[in-house]
Structure formats: structure tokens, C-alpha cells
C-alpha positions as semicolon CSV with decimal commas, in nm:
position;residue;x (nm);y (nm);z (nm)
1;X;-1,167;4,956;7,448
2;X;-0,983;4,610;7,460
3;X;-0,921;4,439;7,804
4;X;-0,644;4,217;7,658
5;X;-0,313;4,321;7,837
6;X;0,017;4,329;7,666
7;X;0,140;4,055;7,893
8;X;-0,131;3,818;7,747
9;X;-0,044;3,895;7,395
10;X;0,308;3,829;7,450
11;X;0,219;3,478;7,612
12;X;0,006;3,385;7,312
13;X;0,286;3,469;7,059
14;X;0,535;3,266;7,257
15;X;0,301;2,959;7,273
16;X;0,251;2,959;6,893
17;X;0,618;3,014;6,824
18;X;0,703;2,704;7,038
19;X;0,452;2,484;6,875
20;X;0,593;2,570;6,538
21;X;0,950;2,514;6,649
22;X;0,862;2,178;6,790
23;X;0,690;2,056;6,472
24;X;0,992;2,161;6,264
25;X;1,202;1,954;6,493
26;X;1,005;1,668;6,461
27;X;1,003;1,683;6,086
28;X;1,378;1,711;6,072
29;X;1,431;1,391;6,289
30;X;1,174;1,181;6,101
31;X;1,331;0,949;5,824
32;X;1,271;1,083;5,474
33;X;1,017;0,865;5,251
34;X;1,170;0,813;4,910
35;X;0,940;0,713;4,628
36;X;1,105;0,487;4,379
37;X;0,935;0,397;4,058
38;X;0,853;0,040;3,991
39;X;1,102;-0,153;3,773
40;X;1,004;-0,200;3,419
41;X;0,895;-0,545;3,308
42;X;1,154;-0,775;3,180
43;X;1,144;-0,789;2,797
44;X;1,041;-1,124;2,656
45;X;1,262;-1,333;2,478
46;X;1,239;-1,312;2,091
47;X;1,151;-1,668;2,069
48;X;0,854;-1,620;2,310
49;X;0,737;-1,311;2,112
50;X;0,757;-1,513;1,794
51;X;0,562;-1,812;1,936
52;X;0,286;-1,571;2,064
53;X;0,247;-1,407;1,722
54;X;0,239;-1,745;1,551
55;X;-0,018;-1,872;1,809
56;X;-0,235;-1,561;1,750
57;X;-0,204;-1,591;1,385
58;X;-0,298;-1,964;1,384
59;X;-0,605;-1,877;1,584
60;X;-0,704;-1,612;1,337
61;X;-0,675;-1,846;1,052
62;X;-0,870;-2,128;1,218
63;X;-1,148;-1,876;1,304
64;X;-1,165;-1,771;0,939
65;X;-1,182;-2,120;0,813
66;X;-1,480;-2,176;1,044
67;X;-1,639;-1,855;0,917
68;X;-1,578;-1,981;0,576
69;X;-1,756;-2,313;0,634
70;X;-2,072;-2,120;0,770
71;X;-2,052;-1,881;0,456
72;X;-2,039;-2,183;0,214
73;X;-2,389;-2,286;0,376
74;X;-2,521;-1,935;0,389
75;X;-2,465;-1,702;0,075
76;X;-2,567;-1,406;0,309
77;X;-2,248;-1,442;0,497
78;X;-2,006;-1,457;0,204
79;X;-1,940;-1,087;0,146
80;X;-1,878;-1,035;0,526
81;X;-1,638;-1,314;0,521
82;X;-1,446;-1,154;0,228
83;X;-1,442;-0,824;0,407
84;X;-1,323;-0,994;0,731
85;X;-1,043;-1,178;0,557
86;X;-0,932;-0,861;0,370
87;X;-0,940;-0,678;0,703
88;X;-0,706;-0,967;0,875
89;X;-0,451;-0,898;0,611
90;X;-0,355;-0,560;0,779
91;X;-0,253;-0,748;1,082
92;X;0,040;-0,932;0,946
93;X;0,304;-0,925;0,677
94;X;0,420;-1,165;0,417
95;X;0,362;-1,472;0,625
96;X;-0,007;-1,383;0,685
97;X;-0,067;-1,294;0,334
98;X;0,089;-1,623;0,224
99;X;-0,172;-1,820;0,436
100;X;-0,482;-1,604;0,374
101;X;-0,481;-1,540;0,005
102;X;-0,512;-1,921;-0,075
103;X;-0,816;-1,922;0,172
104;X;-0,978;-1,657;-0,056
105;X;-0,865;-1,811;-0,379
106;X;-1,069;-2,127;-0,346
107;X;-1,389;-1,908;-0,307
108;X;-1,318;-1,674;-0,596
109;X;-1,159;-1,891;-0,847
110;X;-1,410;-2,014;-1,134
111;X;-1,453;-2,385;-1,150
112;X;-1,388;-2,444;-0,775
113;X;-1,662;-2,637;-0,608
114;X;-1,663;-2,359;-0,333
115;X;-1,677;-2,064;-0,582
116;X;-1,874;-1,763;-0,465
117;X;-1,977;-1,535;-0,749
118;X;-2,040;-1,173;-0,727
119;X;-1,788;-1,090;-0,452
120;X;-1,630;-0,739;-0,402
121;X;-1,290;-0,662;-0,296
122;X;-1,234;-0,338;-0,103
123;X;-0,940;-0,382;0,125
124;X;-0,903;-0,129;0,421
125;X;-0,539;-0,202;0,464
126;X;-0,301;0,029;0,275
127;X;-0,026;-0,235;0,257
128;X;-0,089;-0,560;0,093
129;X;0,165;-0,853;0,070
130;X;0,176;-1,126;-0,210
131;X;-0,157;-1,078;-0,367
132;X;-0,248;-1,382;-0,566
133;X;-0,595;-1,406;-0,740
134;X;-0,508;-1,575;-1,064
135;X;-0,795;-1,713;-1,253
136;X;-1,048;-1,554;-1,006
137;X;-1,376;-1,378;-1,082
138;X;-1,479;-1,090;-0,877
139;X;-1,730;-0,804;-0,908
140;X;-1,608;-0,453;-0,784
141;X;-1,236;-0,425;-0,705
142;X;-1,139;-0,110;-0,542
143;X;-0,772;-0,079;-0,451
144;X;-0,729;0,287;-0,397
145;X;-0,395;0,409;-0,262
146;X;-0,271;0,055;-0,179
147;X;0,089;-0,019;-0,152
148;X;0,155;-0,374;-0,303
149;X;0,451;-0,558;-0,180
150;X;0,584;-0,858;-0,352
151;X;0,455;-0,988;-0,685
152;X;0,094;-0,930;-0,758
153;X;-0,086;-1,196;-0,958
154;X;-0,421;-1,103;-1,139
155;X;-0,337;-1,329;-1,448
156;X;-0,661;-1,441;-1,603
157;X;-0,880;-1,278;-1,353
158;X;-1,228;-1,168;-1,468
159;X;-1,353;-0,827;-1,317
160;X;-1,735;-0,800;-1,380
161;X;-1,784;-0,462;-1,205
162;X;-1,590;-0,141;-1,128
163;X;-1,229;-0,182;-1,102
164;X;-1,001;0,100;-0,965
165;X;-0,622;0,083;-0,859
166;X;-0,596;0,459;-0,864
167;X;-0,296;0,598;-0,677
168;X;-0,158;0,239;-0,591
169;X;0,204;0,160;-0,604
170;X;0,328;-0,195;-0,719
171;X;0,673;-0,259;-0,552
172;X;0,744;-0,544;-0,765
173;X;0,599;-0,719;-1,081
174;X;0,238;-0,677;-1,156
175;X;0,085;-0,945;-1,371
176;X;-0,257;-0,882;-1,542
177;X;-0,183;-1,108;-1,833
178;X;-0,509;-1,226;-2,010
179;X;-0,708;-1,034;-1,738
180;X;-1,067;-0,932;-1,846
181;X;-1,212;-0,585;-1,740
182;X;-1,585;-0,615;-1,840
183;X;-1,669;-0,254;-1,754
184;X;-1,320;-0,094;-1,781
185;X;-1,056;-0,005;-1,524
186;X;-0,880;0,281;-1,367
187;X;-0,510;0,274;-1,327
188;X;-0,459;0,648;-1,303
189;X;-0,161;0,790;-1,100
190;X;-0,041;0,436;-1,053
191;X;0,326;0,348;-0,992
192;X;0,460;0,028;-1,146
193;X;0,811;-0,043;-1,013
194;X;0,866;-0,369;-1,168
195;X;0,709;-0,525;-1,486
196;X;0,368;-0,396;-1,564
197;X;0,224;-0,709;-1,753
198;X;-0,104;-0,668;-1,946
199;X;-0,026;-0,907;-2,230
200;X;-0,354;-1,045;-2,370
201;X;-0,565;-0,844;-2,134
202;X;-0,902;-0,707;-2,257
203;X;-1,125;-0,428;-2,158
204;X;-1,487;-0,363;-2,279
205;X;-1,509;-0,030;-2,116
206;X;-1,302;0,288;-2,081
207;X;-0,966;0,235;-1,939
208;X;-0,737;0,488;-1,782
209;X;-0,354;0,486;-1,725
210;X;-0,335;0,869;-1,680
211;X;-0,035;0,994;-1,496
212;X;0,080;0,641;-1,459
213;X;0,456;0,579;-1,392
214;X;0,581;0,256;-1,561
215;X;0,944;0,218;-1,449
216;X;1,053;-0,108;-1,598
217;X;0,913;-0,332;-1,871
218;X;0,554;-0,257;-1,997
219;X;0,386;-0,532;-2,177
220;X;0,073;-0,487;-2,358
221;X;0,123;-0,714;-2,645
222;X;-0,188;-0,884;-2,793
223;X;-0,426;-0,686;-2,563
224;X;-0,768;-0,586;-2,664
225;X;-0,900;-0,251;-2,533
226;X;-1,186;-0,025;-2,582
227;X;-1,126;0,352;-2,544
228;X;-0,802;0,384;-2,351
229;X;-0,614;0,701;-2,219
230;X;-0,234;0,702;-2,127
231;X;-0,239;1,087;-2,082
232;X;0,089;1,213;-1,939
233;X;0,199;0,851;-1,864
234;X;0,559;0,786;-1,829
235;X;0,720;0,471;-1,985
236;X;1,080;0,441;-1,862
237;X;1,161;0,096;-1,965
238;X;1,110;-0,131;-2,268
239;X;0,746;-0,077;-2,385
240;X;0,558;-0,320;-2,614
241;X;0,218;-0,262;-2,776
242;X;0,290;-0,525;-3,038
243;X;-0,029;-0,646;-3,221
244;X;-0,239;-0,471;-2,959
245;X;-0,600;-0,347;-3,057
246;X;-0,773;-0,027;-2,939
247;X;-1,088;0,178;-2,993
248;X;-0,957;0,538;-2,923
249;X;-0,589;0,530;-2,816
250;X;-0,493;0,851;-2,645
251;X;-0,128;0,921;-2,551
252;X;-0,144;1,293;-2,485
253;X;0,166;1,417;-2,305
254;X;0,313;1,063;-2,264
255;X;0,692;1,027;-2,231
256;X;0,895;0,728;-2,380
257;X;1,233;0,706;-2,232
258;X;1,335;0,353;-2,345
259;X;1,245;0,107;-2,624
260;X;0,896;0,126;-2,772
261;X;0,736;-0,130;-2,997
262;X;0,410;-0,061;-3,175
263;X;0,448;-0,329;-3,441
264;X;0,110;-0,443;-3,566
265;X;-0,074;-0,212;-3,328
266;X;-0,406;-0,099;-3,451
267;X;-0,658;0,161;-3,341
268;X;-0,980;0,315;-3,464
269;X;-0,797;0,643;-3,385
270;X;-0,445;0,726;-3,240
271;X;-0,368;1,049;-3,066
272;X;-0,040;1,163;-2,955
273;X;-0,055;1,543;-2,881
274;X;0,243;1,655;-2,676
275;X;0,376;1,294;-2,657
276;X;0,763;1,275;-2,688
277;X;1,043;1,023;-2,676
278;X;1,392;1,066;-2,552
279;X;1,644;1,065;-2,823
280;X;1,988;1,077;-2,662
281;X;1,984;0,708;-2,587
282;X;2,061;0,401;-2,805
283;X;1,699;0,241;-2,824
284;X;1,491;0,081;-3,086
285;X;1,149;0,222;-3,160
286;X;0,863;0,121;-3,397
287;X;0,568;0,370;-3,394
288;X;0,213;0,316;-3,536
289;X;0,174;0,355;-3,905
290;X;0,178;0,720;-4,002
291;X;0,350;0,847;-3,686
292;X;0,723;0,954;-3,649
293;X;0,937;1,171;-3,429
294;X;1,002;1,531;-3,515
295;X;1,316;1,728;-3,460
296;X;1,496;1,680;-3,144
297;X;1,562;1,956;-2,882
298;X;1,712;1,975;-2,531
299;X;1,464;1,936;-2,273
300;X;1,591;1,861;-1,918
301;X;1,659;1,592;-1,848
302;X;1,806;1,483;-2,183
303;X;1,717;1,548;-2,549
304;X;1,355;1,482;-2,664
305;X;1,135;1,483;-2,985
306;X;0,762;1,513;-3,019
307;X;0,574;1,235;-3,196
308;X;0,399;1,370;-3,503
309;X;0,158;1,248;-3,759
310;X;0,364;1,191;-4,079
311;X;0,078;1,168;-4,310
312;X;-0,259;1,337;-4,374
313;X;-0,541;1,151;-4,197
């Protein structure tokens, strides 16, 4: 049986209650502590930001110039330098490209005292500005899904290995005049917003323009291609294959919306299964010998006619 008396219990409860009351009064009288977040840093002036970016870019270019000198003396360093430079192109825009492409140009241009043969181009950046490799020689060139901004210059470039621009987009003019593809090339699913210039170009291997979208002028005049496929390609602007030469020329499912000039074009075999041209527009077209448009019929958008062989092969 407990020996604690009721009076002791009441005294204990009173003591605890008094202590709690005193603590609450103390908390009420203590001044509140307000936590205020630190003020955000003051934004830098645009001029300061621009200067910092310029200094950083200048440092990058200077470092690349030093690496190029080392690579001149040691061929084992050269491909690493090319890869590094292509990687640096992803850090800046038009200004960076304008500074770095000439650096690469002097090492890839045939006839230059600092020419490096056998270099591969495989940029990691998905956006490239102002590409200019006129008169260069490279081995493999892989530009998958790249968005080219500004004019692109591959005039007279020699590609000795694999070449692929599959899925790429050319925002302005793409110049491949007199370019040489020694093992063929792949331009499948490529978008040409400006001029697609391949006048005088040549390819010794199979070349593909399947599903390509050529929105403006397409120039293949005087080109020399082995087996070439334009399956389901769309030619929206003025198109010229004047005096071009092909082995097997396949245009299955191709669409011609504007002018088309095949004057003097020759091939070991032309194939146009399902190819058609829009006929509700005032355009001038000259098809390869033995080919002509059939009856027109509505086919949204517009009115179209299929290209048919007009004589027995």
C-alpha cells in the first residue's frame, strides 16, 4: 500500500505547474529572433560580364594555339587537338566560331605548311556556327543531328573516309561545290533551309539524300556521283541537275514543287517510282530523256502528276 499522502501529491503538482508558468512568462518577455535571408548579390554590369566572357575566350584561344604548336611537333597529339577544338566550339556562339575555325583551317588545308593529314571530325556540340573548311582534306567526318547556323563552307573539301550529315539542319546556305567524297556520303533526313550547293561535287561511293528536305535552290549541276538515292526527298525550290552524271540514280517517292532542270543529265539507270511534281504552279521543268509527267490529279496540298517513263527501255 502506497505511503504517499494526498497532501504530498498536491504539493508536487503545484510545484510543476508553477515552473511551467514561469517558463512561459519568460518566453513571452524575451524579444523574438527574426531570421532574415541574406540579400542576393548585386548583378554585374553588362560591360563587366562581356569583358569576363571575352577574357575567358581569349584564354581558351591562347591555350589552343599553344596546344597546336605542341601537336605540330608531335603527330600523336594532333587528333586530340582537333577533338579539343571541336569541343570548345560548344562554349560560344558566332564569335567563338569565327576565331576557332581559322585555327583548324590551317591544319586541314592541303598545301599548308602546317597541314595534318588523316584527321577525323566528330563534333560533340549539336550547334555549330559559321563552319568554314574550304579546300581542306579530312578523313572521317561525322556530323549527326548537328544544327548548322550561318553559312557552311565545304567548297573543294576532300573527304577520304566516312562522311555523314544524317539528321542535320542547315539554317542558311550549305556550300559543297567541287567537294570530293572518296567513299560516299550520307545526307539522309537532312534539312537544307538555304541553298544546297553541290555543283561540281563528286562521289566515288554510294551517296544518300533519302528523306532530305531541300527548301530553297538545289544545285547539282556538273556533279559526278556513283549510285545515288534521293528516295522521298522533297525539292521545294529551283532544282538543277544540268549535265550531272550518275551511275544508278534513284528518285523513288521524290517530290518536285518548283522548277526542275535535268538538261544533259545522264545516268546508267534512272528510277522514278512514285516520284511526282506539282502541276498547279507556273514552273519550267526539263526531265531526263525518256521521262515525262502523267495525268494530274488533286493530292493535298495542290495538284500533282507522277513522273513516268515515256518510252520502252
